[in-house]
MIMARBA-725530 format. One record per atom (N, C-alpha, C): residue number from 1; atom name; x, y, z negated. Coordinates in Angstrom, 3 decimals. Example, Ala and Ser with C-alpha at 12.3 -4.5 7.8 and 13.67 -1.06 7.14 Angstrom:
BEGIN
+-----+-------+----------+----------+----------+
: num : atome :        X :        Y :        Z :
+-----+-------+----------+----------+----------+
:   1 :     N :   13.190 :   -5.690 :   -7.800 :
:   1 :    CA :   12.300 :   -4.500 :   -7.800 :
:   1 :     C :   13.200 :   -3.300 :   -7.800 :
:   2 :     N :   12.850 :   -2.250 :   -7.080 :
:   2 :    CA :   13.670 :   -1.060 :   -7.140 :
:   2 :     C :   12.900 :    0.030 :   -7.870 :
+-----+-------+----------+----------+----------+
***
This chain:
BEGIN
+-----+-------+----------+----------+----------+
: num : atome :        X :        Y :        Z :
+-----+-------+----------+----------+----------+
:   1 :     N :   -3.140 :  -13.999 :   38.973 :
:   1 :    CA :   -3.129 :  -13.096 :   40.302 :
:   1 :     C :   -2.949 :  -11.496 :   40.053 :
:   2 :     N :   -1.976 :  -11.224 :   39.439 :
:   2 :    CA :   -1.970 :   -9.413 :   39.079 :
:   2 :     C :   -0.955 :   -9.258 :   39.466 :
:   3 :     N :   -0.611 :   -8.937 :   40.840 :
:   3 :    CA :    0.007 :   -8.065 :   41.522 :
:   3 :     C :   -0.123 :   -6.546 :   41.370 :
:   4 :     N :    0.372 :   -5.853 :   41.112 :
:   4 :    CA :    0.714 :   -4.158 :   41.028 :
:   4 :     C :    0.368 :   -3.874 :   42.257 :
:   5 :     N :   -0.066 :   -2.709 :   42.599 :
:   5 :    CA :    0.176 :   -1.978 :   43.624 :
:   5 :     C :    0.489 :   -0.597 :   43.292 :
:   6 :     N :    1.824 :   -0.167 :   44.170 :
:   6 :    CA :    2.421 :    1.351 :   43.776 :
:   6 :     C :    1.194 :    2.583 :   44.439 :
:   7 :     N :    0.378 :    2.861 :   42.932 :
:   7 :    CA :   -0.108 :    4.304 :   43.540 :
:   7 :     C :   -0.858 :    4.096 :   44.554 :
:   8 :     N :   -1.537 :    3.137 :   44.564 :
:   8 :    CA :   -2.827 :    3.369 :   45.754 :
:   8 :     C :   -4.102 :    3.894 :   44.580 :
:   9 :     N :   -5.002 :    4.202 :   45.212 :
:   9 :    CA :   -6.096 :    4.874 :   44.152 :
:   9 :     C :   -6.801 :    4.276 :   44.938 :
:  10 :     N :   -8.421 :    3.858 :   43.577 :
:  10 :    CA :   -9.500 :    3.186 :   43.671 :
:  10 :     C :  -10.511 :    4.131 :   43.226 :
:  11 :     N :  -11.489 :    4.131 :   44.106 :
:  11 :    CA :  -12.785 :    5.107 :   43.445 :
:  11 :     C :  -14.137 :    3.972 :   42.975 :
:  12 :     N :  -13.894 :    4.059 :   41.797 :
:  12 :    CA :  -14.798 :    3.053 :   41.005 :
:  12 :     C :  -16.031 :    3.828 :   41.095 :
:  13 :     N :  -17.433 :    3.240 :   41.447 :
:  13 :    CA :  -18.549 :    4.483 :   41.159 :
:  13 :     C :  -19.195 :    3.329 :   40.542 :
:  14 :     N :  -20.333 :    3.711 :   39.586 :
:  14 :    CA :  -21.124 :    3.307 :   38.587 :
:  14 :     C :  -21.366 :    4.014 :   37.479 :
:  15 :     N :  -23.005 :    3.702 :   37.256 :
:  15 :    CA :  -23.518 :    4.786 :   36.269 :
:  15 :     C :  -23.384 :    4.130 :   34.999 :
:  16 :     N :  -22.906 :    3.028 :   34.863 :
:  16 :    CA :  -22.428 :    2.169 :   33.207 :
:  16 :     C :  -21.514 :    2.969 :   33.259 :
:  17 :     N :  -21.081 :    3.605 :   32.085 :
:  17 :    CA :  -19.869 :    3.867 :   31.428 :
:  17 :     C :  -19.192 :    2.533 :   31.019 :
:  18 :     N :  -19.346 :    1.983 :   30.380 :
:  18 :    CA :  -18.989 :    0.615 :   29.832 :
:  18 :     C :  -18.157 :   -0.238 :   31.202 :
:  19 :     N :  -18.674 :   -0.372 :   32.167 :
:  19 :    CA :  -17.992 :   -0.857 :   33.571 :
:  19 :     C :  -17.246 :   -0.399 :   34.453 :
:  20 :     N :  -17.462 :    1.565 :   34.137 :
:  20 :    CA :  -16.643 :    2.125 :   34.157 :
:  20 :     C :  -15.670 :    2.061 :   34.129 :
:  21 :     N :  -15.677 :    1.855 :   32.238 :
:  21 :    CA :  -14.515 :    1.925 :   31.892 :
:  21 :     C :  -13.350 :    0.858 :   32.336 :
:  22 :     N :  -14.141 :   -0.297 :   31.961 :
:  22 :    CA :  -13.290 :   -1.715 :   31.977 :
:  22 :     C :  -12.865 :   -1.595 :   33.176 :
:  23 :     N :  -12.989 :   -1.504 :   34.172 :
:  23 :    CA :  -12.644 :   -1.601 :   35.617 :
:  23 :     C :  -11.515 :   -0.451 :   35.650 :
:  24 :     N :  -12.048 :    0.600 :   35.434 :
:  24 :    CA :  -10.843 :    1.193 :   35.117 :
:  24 :     C :   -9.288 :    1.284 :   34.649 :
:  25 :     N :   -9.453 :    0.840 :   33.223 :
:  25 :    CA :   -8.757 :    0.020 :   32.266 :
:  25 :     C :   -7.533 :   -1.125 :   33.016 :
:  26 :     N :   -8.658 :   -1.998 :   33.616 :
:  26 :    CA :   -7.703 :   -2.915 :   34.352 :
:  26 :     C :   -7.113 :   -2.991 :   35.280 :
:  27 :     N :   -7.724 :   -1.707 :   36.274 :
:  27 :    CA :   -6.623 :   -0.852 :   37.769 :
:  27 :     C :   -5.861 :   -0.556 :   37.241 :
:  28 :     N :   -6.048 :    0.251 :   35.966 :
:  28 :    CA :   -4.797 :    1.282 :   35.634 :
:  28 :     C :   -3.644 :    0.794 :   35.099 :
:  29 :     N :   -4.304 :   -0.573 :   34.169 :
:  29 :    CA :   -3.027 :   -1.551 :   33.690 :
:  29 :     C :   -2.294 :   -2.326 :   35.036 :
:  30 :     N :   -2.887 :   -2.545 :   36.664 :
:  30 :    CA :   -2.059 :   -3.213 :   37.177 :
:  30 :     C :   -1.710 :   -2.014 :   38.082 :
:  31 :     N :   -1.528 :   -0.769 :   37.878 :
:  31 :    CA :   -0.807 :    0.097 :   39.023 :
:  31 :     C :   -1.269 :    0.878 :   39.315 :
:  32 :     N :   -2.552 :    1.160 :   39.459 :
:  32 :    CA :   -3.580 :    1.326 :   40.506 :
:  32 :     C :   -3.914 :    2.911 :   39.738 :
:  33 :     N :   -4.285 :    4.104 :   40.503 :
:  33 :    CA :   -4.811 :    5.601 :   40.298 :
:  33 :     C :   -6.418 :    4.831 :   40.640 :
:  34 :     N :   -7.150 :    5.528 :   39.520 :
:  34 :    CA :   -8.786 :    5.216 :   38.902 :
:  34 :     C :   -8.878 :    6.716 :   39.149 :
:  35 :     N :  -10.121 :    6.569 :   40.011 :
:  35 :    CA :  -11.003 :    7.837 :   40.158 :
:  35 :     C :  -12.149 :    7.417 :   39.725 :
:  36 :     N :  -13.171 :    8.046 :   39.301 :
:  36 :    CA :  -14.245 :    7.197 :   38.957 :
:  36 :     C :  -15.678 :    8.592 :   38.956 :
:  37 :     N :  -16.832 :    7.490 :   39.715 :
:  37 :    CA :  -17.658 :    8.468 :   40.070 :
:  37 :     C :  -19.205 :    7.946 :   39.187 :
:  38 :     N :  -20.167 :    8.221 :   38.575 :
:  38 :    CA :  -21.117 :    7.761 :   38.076 :
:  38 :     C :  -22.798 :    8.019 :   39.135 :
:  39 :     N :  -22.582 :    8.622 :   40.383 :
:  39 :    CA :  -23.543 :    8.748 :   41.032 :
:  39 :     C :  -23.462 :    8.696 :   42.571 :
:  40 :     N :  -23.976 :    8.667 :   43.730 :
:  40 :    CA :  -23.935 :    8.432 :   45.143 :
:  40 :     C :  -23.776 :   10.049 :   44.773 :
:  41 :     N :  -24.201 :   11.260 :   44.903 :
:  41 :    CA :  -23.370 :   12.333 :   45.191 :
:  41 :     C :  -21.696 :   12.605 :   44.710 :
:  42 :     N :  -21.513 :   11.951 :   43.635 :
:  42 :    CA :  -20.271 :   12.035 :   42.865 :
:  42 :     C :  -19.708 :   11.513 :   43.637 :
:  43 :     N :  -19.974 :   10.415 :   44.156 :
:  43 :    CA :  -19.280 :    8.986 :   45.238 :
:  43 :     C :  -18.722 :   10.216 :   46.507 :
:  44 :     N :  -19.651 :   10.101 :   46.881 :
:  44 :    CA :  -19.503 :   11.146 :   48.485 :
:  44 :     C :  -18.343 :   12.218 :   48.313 :
:  45 :     N :  -18.945 :   12.817 :   46.886 :
:  45 :    CA :  -17.904 :   14.040 :   47.205 :
:  45 :     C :  -16.241 :   13.328 :   46.568 :
:  46 :     N :  -16.220 :   12.959 :   45.702 :
:  46 :    CA :  -14.789 :   11.954 :   45.234 :
:  46 :     C :  -13.784 :   11.356 :   46.545 :
:  47 :     N :  -14.993 :   10.433 :   47.297 :
:  47 :    CA :  -14.327 :   10.166 :   48.434 :
:  47 :     C :  -13.581 :   10.657 :   49.252 :
:  48 :     N :  -14.109 :   11.895 :   49.755 :
:  48 :    CA :  -14.022 :   12.618 :   50.440 :
:  48 :     C :  -12.818 :   13.740 :   50.323 :
:  49 :     N :  -13.036 :   14.253 :   48.884 :
:  49 :    CA :  -11.842 :   14.534 :   48.423 :
:  49 :     C :  -10.156 :   14.025 :   48.054 :
:  50 :     N :  -10.547 :   12.957 :   47.629 :
:  50 :    CA :   -9.416 :   12.062 :   46.943 :
:  50 :     C :   -9.452 :   10.827 :   48.084 :
:  51 :     N :   -9.616 :   10.720 :   49.221 :
:  51 :    CA :   -9.204 :    9.753 :   50.167 :
:  51 :     C :   -9.249 :    8.408 :   49.591 :
:  52 :     N :   -9.618 :    7.082 :   48.636 :
:  52 :    CA :   -9.103 :    6.471 :   48.157 :
:  52 :     C :   -8.867 :    4.979 :   49.065 :
:  53 :     N :   -8.128 :    5.039 :   48.565 :
:  53 :    CA :   -7.693 :    3.375 :   49.355 :
:  53 :     C :   -8.914 :    2.282 :   49.536 :
:  54 :     N :   -9.588 :    2.351 :   49.206 :
:  54 :    CA :  -10.777 :    1.332 :   48.464 :
:  54 :     C :  -11.430 :    1.904 :   47.744 :
:  55 :     N :  -13.127 :    1.400 :   47.778 :
:  55 :    CA :  -14.102 :    2.083 :   47.048 :
:  55 :     C :  -14.767 :    0.757 :   46.267 :
:  56 :     N :  -14.951 :    0.454 :   45.088 :
:  56 :    CA :  -15.832 :   -0.094 :   44.547 :
:  56 :     C :  -17.091 :    0.392 :   44.194 :
:  57 :     N :  -18.301 :   -0.080 :   44.492 :
:  57 :    CA :  -19.262 :    0.527 :   44.537 :
:  57 :     C :  -20.568 :   -0.178 :   44.423 :
:  58 :     N :  -20.969 :    0.051 :   43.196 :
:  58 :    CA :  -21.862 :   -0.217 :   42.721 :
:  58 :     C :  -23.210 :   -0.298 :   43.548 :
:  59 :     N :  -24.446 :   -0.868 :   43.546 :
:  59 :    CA :  -25.547 :   -0.865 :   44.620 :
:  59 :     C :  -26.768 :   -0.136 :   43.979 :
:  60 :     N :  -26.697 :   -0.007 :   42.487 :
:  60 :    CA :  -27.669 :    0.510 :   41.928 :
:  60 :     C :  -27.317 :    1.802 :   41.058 :
:  61 :     N :  -27.711 :    2.543 :   41.850 :
:  61 :    CA :  -26.759 :    3.795 :   40.892 :
:  61 :     C :  -28.146 :    4.924 :   40.927 :
:  62 :     N :  -28.152 :    6.145 :   40.093 :
:  62 :    CA :  -29.200 :    6.941 :   39.639 :
:  62 :     C :  -29.857 :    7.918 :   41.066 :
:  63 :     N :  -29.389 :    8.211 :   41.797 :
:  63 :    CA :  -29.695 :    8.929 :   42.489 :
:  63 :     C :  -30.146 :    8.531 :   44.313 :
:  64 :     N :  -28.789 :    8.033 :   45.184 :
:  64 :    CA :  -28.744 :    6.823 :   45.961 :
:  64 :     C :  -28.696 :    5.501 :   45.400 :
:  65 :     N :  -29.045 :    4.607 :   46.153 :
:  65 :    CA :  -28.242 :    3.540 :   46.219 :
:  65 :     C :  -26.958 :    3.206 :   47.264 :
:  66 :     N :  -25.725 :    2.181 :   46.826 :
:  66 :    CA :  -25.058 :    2.059 :   47.047 :
:  66 :     C :  -24.754 :    2.074 :   48.761 :
:  67 :     N :  -25.684 :    1.241 :   49.579 :
:  67 :    CA :  -26.054 :    1.265 :   50.301 :
:  67 :     C :  -26.089 :    2.666 :   51.507 :
:  68 :     N :  -27.342 :    3.257 :   50.697 :
:  68 :    CA :  -27.189 :    4.527 :   51.222 :
:  68 :     C :  -25.433 :    5.276 :   51.435 :
:  69 :     N :  -25.214 :    5.480 :   50.083 :
:  69 :    CA :  -23.727 :    5.940 :   50.242 :
:  69 :     C :  -22.939 :    5.233 :   51.256 :
:  70 :     N :  -22.691 :    4.065 :   51.192 :
:  70 :    CA :  -22.137 :    3.844 :   51.954 :
:  70 :     C :  -21.977 :    4.091 :   53.801 :
:  71 :     N :  -23.788 :    4.542 :   54.184 :
:  71 :    CA :  -23.865 :    4.953 :   55.532 :
:  71 :     C :  -23.028 :    6.324 :   55.588 :
:  72 :     N :  -23.865 :    6.980 :   54.707 :
:  72 :    CA :  -22.603 :    8.933 :   54.619 :
:  72 :     C :  -21.527 :    8.372 :   54.768 :
:  73 :     N :  -20.691 :    7.811 :   53.883 :
:  73 :    CA :  -19.385 :    7.534 :   53.787 :
:  73 :     C :  -18.805 :    7.455 :   55.288 :
:  74 :     N :  -19.769 :    5.960 :   56.118 :
:  74 :    CA :  -19.211 :    5.614 :   57.212 :
:  74 :     C :  -19.347 :    7.193 :   58.494 :
:  75 :     N :  -20.264 :    7.446 :   58.437 :
:  75 :    CA :  -20.787 :    8.949 :   59.157 :
:  75 :     C :  -19.826 :    9.943 :   58.910 :
:  76 :     N :  -18.775 :   10.362 :   58.099 :
:  76 :    CA :  -18.060 :   11.255 :   58.027 :
:  76 :     C :  -17.015 :   10.879 :   58.292 :
:  77 :     N :  -16.520 :   12.106 :   59.441 :
:  77 :    CA :  -14.891 :   10.792 :   59.931 :
:  77 :     C :  -13.868 :   11.278 :   58.750 :
:  78 :     N :  -13.843 :   11.972 :   57.797 :
:  78 :    CA :  -13.075 :   12.220 :   56.873 :
:  78 :     C :  -13.294 :   10.360 :   56.152 :
:  79 :     N :  -13.859 :   10.375 :   55.579 :
:  79 :    CA :  -14.553 :    8.715 :   54.599 :
:  79 :     C :  -14.419 :    7.292 :   55.822 :
:  80 :     N :  -14.643 :    7.653 :   56.440 :
:  80 :    CA :  -15.189 :    6.584 :   57.689 :
:  80 :     C :  -13.633 :    5.395 :   57.240 :
:  81 :     N :  -13.840 :    4.309 :   57.537 :
:  81 :    CA :  -12.910 :    3.310 :   57.629 :
:  81 :     C :  -12.346 :    3.174 :   56.055 :
:  82 :     N :  -12.891 :    3.900 :   54.923 :
:  82 :    CA :  -12.209 :    2.988 :   54.105 :
:  82 :     C :  -12.838 :    2.235 :   53.574 :
:  83 :     N :  -12.236 :    0.866 :   52.854 :
:  83 :    CA :  -12.695 :   -0.039 :   52.218 :
:  83 :     C :  -13.782 :   -0.042 :   51.597 :
:  84 :     N :  -14.916 :   -0.478 :   51.759 :
:  84 :    CA :  -16.324 :   -0.166 :   50.541 :
:  84 :     C :  -16.356 :   -1.949 :   49.889 :
:  85 :     N :  -16.241 :   -2.028 :   48.168 :
:  85 :    CA :  -16.483 :   -3.600 :   47.958 :
:  85 :     C :  -17.383 :   -3.139 :   47.348 :
:  86 :     N :  -18.718 :   -3.588 :   47.443 :
:  86 :    CA :  -19.982 :   -3.337 :   46.558 :
:  86 :     C :  -19.997 :   -4.483 :   45.839 :
:  87 :     N :  -20.139 :   -3.454 :   44.579 :
:  87 :    CA :  -20.362 :   -4.296 :   43.097 :
:  87 :     C :  -22.189 :   -4.705 :   42.835 :
:  88 :     N :  -22.484 :   -5.743 :   42.463 :
:  88 :    CA :  -23.809 :   -5.977 :   42.232 :
:  88 :     C :  -24.134 :   -7.291 :   41.268 :
:  89 :     N :  -25.640 :   -7.647 :   41.151 :
:  89 :    CA :  -25.887 :   -8.626 :   40.468 :
:  89 :     C :  -26.557 :   -9.524 :   41.252 :
:  90 :     N :  -26.817 :   -9.393 :   42.144 :
:  90 :    CA :  -27.605 :  -10.010 :   43.612 :
:  90 :     C :  -27.617 :  -10.333 :   44.682 :
:  91 :     N :  -27.132 :  -11.134 :   45.404 :
:  91 :    CA :  -26.345 :  -11.441 :   46.533 :
:  91 :     C :  -26.797 :  -12.636 :   47.244 :
:  92 :     N :  -27.759 :  -12.091 :   48.532 :
:  92 :    CA :  -28.613 :  -13.309 :   49.254 :
:  92 :     C :  -27.901 :  -12.359 :   50.627 :
:  93 :     N :  -28.454 :  -13.642 :   51.862 :
:  93 :    CA :  -27.803 :  -13.376 :   53.073 :
:  93 :     C :  -28.765 :  -12.115 :   53.753 :
:  94 :     N :  -29.714 :  -11.446 :   53.312 :
:  94 :    CA :  -30.496 :  -10.623 :   53.283 :
:  94 :     C :  -29.868 :   -9.321 :   53.178 :
:  95 :     N :  -29.008 :   -9.627 :   52.025 :
:  95 :    CA :  -28.117 :   -8.214 :   50.969 :
:  95 :     C :  -26.672 :   -8.415 :   52.220 :
:  96 :     N :  -26.227 :   -9.254 :   51.958 :
:  96 :    CA :  -24.989 :   -9.105 :   53.383 :
:  96 :     C :  -25.211 :   -8.741 :   54.247 :
:  97 :     N :  -26.297 :   -9.238 :   54.983 :
:  97 :    CA :  -26.340 :   -8.370 :   56.654 :
:  97 :     C :  -26.624 :   -7.409 :   56.308 :
:  98 :     N :  -27.214 :   -6.365 :   55.210 :
:  98 :    CA :  -27.188 :   -5.304 :   55.327 :
:  98 :     C :  -25.321 :   -4.283 :   54.752 :
:  99 :     N :  -25.009 :   -4.843 :   53.760 :
:  99 :    CA :  -23.633 :   -4.822 :   53.396 :
:  99 :     C :  -22.697 :   -4.645 :   55.087 :
: 100 :     N :  -22.749 :   -5.733 :   55.778 :
: 100 :    CA :  -22.051 :   -5.363 :   56.982 :
: 100 :     C :  -22.702 :   -4.019 :   58.090 :
: 101 :     N :  -23.977 :   -3.928 :   57.907 :
: 101 :    CA :  -24.435 :   -3.174 :   59.120 :
: 101 :     C :  -24.257 :   -1.418 :   58.327 :
: 102 :     N :  -24.023 :   -1.571 :   57.015 :
: 102 :    CA :  -23.399 :    0.014 :   55.984 :
: 102 :     C :  -21.952 :    0.024 :   56.018 :
: 103 :     N :  -20.950 :   -0.981 :   56.875 :
: 103 :    CA :  -19.740 :   -0.726 :   57.251 :
: 103 :     C :  -19.326 :   -1.482 :   55.438 :
: 104 :     N :  -20.015 :   -2.084 :   54.374 :
: 104 :    CA :  -18.893 :   -2.850 :   53.307 :
: 104 :     C :  -18.977 :   -4.450 :   53.976 :
: 105 :     N :  -17.559 :   -5.101 :   54.383 :
: 105 :    CA :  -17.634 :   -6.025 :   54.506 :
: 105 :     C :  -17.374 :   -7.324 :   53.552 :
: 106 :     N :  -17.273 :   -6.968 :   52.689 :
: 106 :    CA :  -16.820 :   -6.697 :   51.198 :
: 106 :     C :  -17.825 :   -6.331 :   49.555 :
: 107 :     N :  -17.866 :   -7.870 :   49.183 :
: 107 :    CA :  -18.937 :   -7.396 :   47.927 :
: 107 :     C :  -18.388 :   -8.366 :   46.433 :
: 108 :     N :  -18.471 :   -7.959 :   45.607 :
: 108 :    CA :  -18.322 :   -9.001 :   44.167 :
: 108 :     C :  -19.587 :   -8.792 :   43.752 :
: 109 :     N :  -19.674 :  -10.169 :   42.984 :
: 109 :    CA :  -20.994 :  -10.396 :   42.122 :
: 109 :     C :  -20.445 :   -9.442 :   40.671 :
: 110 :     N :  -21.313 :   -9.196 :   39.954 :
: 110 :    CA :  -21.765 :   -8.618 :   38.323 :
: 110 :     C :  -21.985 :  -10.034 :   37.496 :
: 111 :     N :  -21.529 :   -9.787 :   36.404 :
: 111 :    CA :  -20.310 :   -9.281 :   36.016 :
: 111 :     C :  -18.974 :   -9.366 :   36.562 :
: 112 :     N :  -17.975 :   -8.687 :   37.209 :
: 112 :    CA :  -17.107 :   -9.254 :   37.727 :
: 112 :     C :  -15.573 :   -9.725 :   36.630 :
: 113 :     N :  -15.401 :  -10.821 :   37.960 :
: 113 :    CA :  -14.365 :  -11.377 :   37.483 :
: 113 :     C :  -12.887 :  -10.703 :   37.514 :
: 114 :     N :  -12.557 :  -10.717 :   36.493 :
: 114 :    CA :  -10.892 :   -9.384 :   37.000 :
: 114 :     C :   -9.813 :   -9.965 :   37.735 :
: 115 :     N :   -9.851 :  -10.666 :   37.842 :
: 115 :    CA :   -8.762 :  -11.785 :   38.468 :
: 115 :     C :   -8.773 :  -11.650 :   39.816 :
: 116 :     N :  -10.708 :  -12.173 :   40.343 :
: 116 :    CA :  -11.216 :  -11.927 :   41.293 :
: 116 :     C :  -10.947 :  -10.353 :   41.795 :
: 117 :     N :  -11.312 :   -9.793 :   41.408 :
: 117 :    CA :  -11.376 :   -8.453 :   41.619 :
: 117 :     C :  -10.506 :   -7.705 :   42.174 :
: 118 :     N :   -9.345 :   -8.236 :   41.479 :
: 118 :    CA :   -7.948 :   -7.902 :   41.779 :
: 118 :     C :   -7.558 :   -8.606 :   42.990 :
: 119 :     N :   -8.048 :   -9.911 :   43.154 :
: 119 :    CA :   -6.999 :  -10.307 :   44.488 :
: 119 :     C :   -8.132 :   -9.885 :   45.777 :
: 120 :     N :   -9.438 :   -9.397 :   45.556 :
: 120 :    CA :   -9.861 :   -8.897 :   46.124 :
: 120 :     C :   -9.439 :   -7.524 :   47.238 :
: 121 :     N :   -9.108 :   -6.655 :   46.008 :
: 121 :    CA :   -8.443 :   -5.320 :   46.346 :
: 121 :     C :   -7.036 :   -5.946 :   47.146 :
: 122 :     N :   -6.262 :   -6.680 :   46.703 :
: 122 :    CA :   -4.740 :   -6.884 :   46.848 :
: 122 :     C :   -4.934 :   -7.266 :   48.437 :
: 123 :     N :   -5.940 :   -8.016 :   48.518 :
: 123 :    CA :   -6.176 :   -8.473 :   49.864 :
: 123 :     C :   -6.496 :   -7.297 :   51.112 :
: 124 :     N :   -7.875 :   -6.825 :   50.744 :
: 124 :    CA :   -7.834 :   -5.451 :   51.387 :
: 124 :     C :   -6.672 :   -4.132 :   51.606 :
: 125 :     N :   -6.329 :   -3.902 :   50.460 :
: 125 :    CA :   -4.983 :   -3.139 :   50.888 :
: 125 :     C :   -3.813 :   -3.812 :   51.629 :
: 126 :     N :   -3.583 :   -5.504 :   51.690 :
: 126 :    CA :   -2.773 :   -5.832 :   51.963 :
: 126 :     C :   -2.987 :   -5.728 :   53.659 :
: 127 :     N :   -4.287 :   -5.918 :   54.077 :
: 127 :    CA :   -4.847 :   -5.734 :   55.258 :
: 127 :     C :   -4.540 :   -4.554 :   55.372 :
: 128 :     N :   -5.317 :   -3.234 :   55.231 :
: 128 :    CA :   -4.819 :   -1.623 :   55.148 :
: 128 :     C :   -3.521 :   -1.487 :   55.503 :
: 129 :     N :   -2.175 :   -1.633 :   54.929 :
: 129 :    CA :   -1.236 :   -2.120 :   55.008 :
: 129 :     C :   -0.546 :   -2.305 :   56.402 :
: 130 :     N :   -1.037 :   -3.501 :   57.012 :
: 130 :    CA :   -0.575 :   -4.055 :   58.078 :
: 130 :     C :   -1.107 :   -3.537 :   58.894 :
: 131 :     N :   -2.520 :   -3.156 :   59.158 :
: 131 :    CA :   -3.073 :   -2.806 :   59.744 :
: 131 :     C :   -2.576 :   -1.257 :   60.071 :
: 132 :     N :   -1.911 :   -0.470 :   59.616 :
: 132 :    CA :   -1.545 :    1.029 :   59.285 :
: 132 :     C :   -0.074 :    0.851 :   60.222 :
: 133 :     N :    0.763 :   -0.319 :   59.721 :
: 133 :    CA :    1.814 :   -0.803 :   60.216 :
: 133 :     C :    2.230 :   -0.981 :   61.506 :
: 134 :     N :    0.859 :   -1.809 :   62.203 :
: 134 :    CA :    1.263 :   -2.100 :   63.580 :
: 134 :     C :    0.932 :   -0.584 :   64.687 :
: 135 :     N :   -0.441 :    0.139 :   63.745 :
: 135 :    CA :   -0.703 :    1.741 :   64.491 :
: 135 :     C :    0.647 :    2.421 :   64.337 :
: 136 :     N :    1.929 :    1.994 :   63.588 :
: 136 :    CA :    3.004 :    3.270 :   63.859 :
: 136 :     C :    3.891 :    2.376 :   64.625 :
: 137 :     N :    3.482 :    1.604 :   64.777 :
: 137 :    CA :    4.447 :    0.423 :   65.988 :
: 137 :     C :    4.762 :    1.745 :   67.002 :
: 138 :     N :    5.964 :    0.817 :   67.595 :
: 138 :    CA :    5.470 :    1.309 :   69.154 :
: 138 :     C :    4.338 :    0.681 :   70.509 :
: 139 :     N :    4.416 :    0.822 :   71.185 :
: 139 :    CA :    3.396 :    0.165 :   72.068 :
: 139 :     C :    4.476 :   -1.479 :   72.581 :
: 140 :     N :    5.718 :   -1.283 :   73.011 :
: 140 :    CA :    6.366 :   -2.957 :   72.786 :
: 140 :     C :    6.091 :   -3.676 :   70.812 :
: 141 :     N :    6.301 :   -2.630 :   70.402 :
: 141 :    CA :    6.217 :   -3.517 :   69.031 :
: 141 :     C :    4.539 :   -4.260 :   68.992 :
: 142 :     N :    3.855 :   -3.414 :   69.153 :
: 142 :    CA :    1.984 :   -3.795 :   69.356 :
: 142 :     C :    1.939 :   -5.129 :   70.010 :
: 143 :     N :    2.579 :   -5.075 :   71.637 :
: 143 :    CA :    2.563 :   -6.042 :   71.975 :
: 143 :     C :    3.124 :   -7.435 :   71.709 :
: 144 :     N :    4.483 :   -7.156 :   71.180 :
: 144 :    CA :    4.897 :   -8.187 :   70.703 :
: 144 :     C :    4.580 :   -8.660 :   69.917 :
: 145 :     N :    3.417 :   -8.482 :   68.700 :
: 145 :    CA :    2.914 :   -8.421 :   67.733 :
: 145 :     C :    1.695 :   -9.277 :   68.284 :
: 146 :     N :    0.658 :   -8.792 :   69.023 :
: 146 :    CA :   -0.114 :   -9.467 :   69.481 :
: 146 :     C :    0.039 :  -10.734 :   70.374 :
: 147 :     N :    0.990 :  -11.156 :   70.990 :
: 147 :    CA :    1.429 :  -12.000 :   71.618 :
: 147 :     C :    1.912 :  -13.118 :   70.953 :
+-----+-------+----------+----------+----------+
***
């Protein structure tokens, strides 16, 4: 499952340079543009500046945790609605609920399976594309799609 996406931008946020490099290399190989950030502050700045199609967000960062970053992004009109994939070593029911409350509907466990990560990103981006198409459609076309 390695479908390439035509010039979609992904923001990779991780303070571990090796993880950042590995994700960036794989995503670039699959046709994505990649922006990287190593801290929460940098992630917020990059998200606002580049408005990526999706964000891969490490939960543990040196300044803010990923959940705090997600809250800031969801509170900002410019970055609200960008799909966030939390990347974490720990996933339990409390974490899942907290993710949902902070605007993250997706998460993936570290170490990431690259094929699973690509599959998840492609699914997210397909949903975003479909949603954009519906919003651009005329009211009659939207009604026909819904019914």
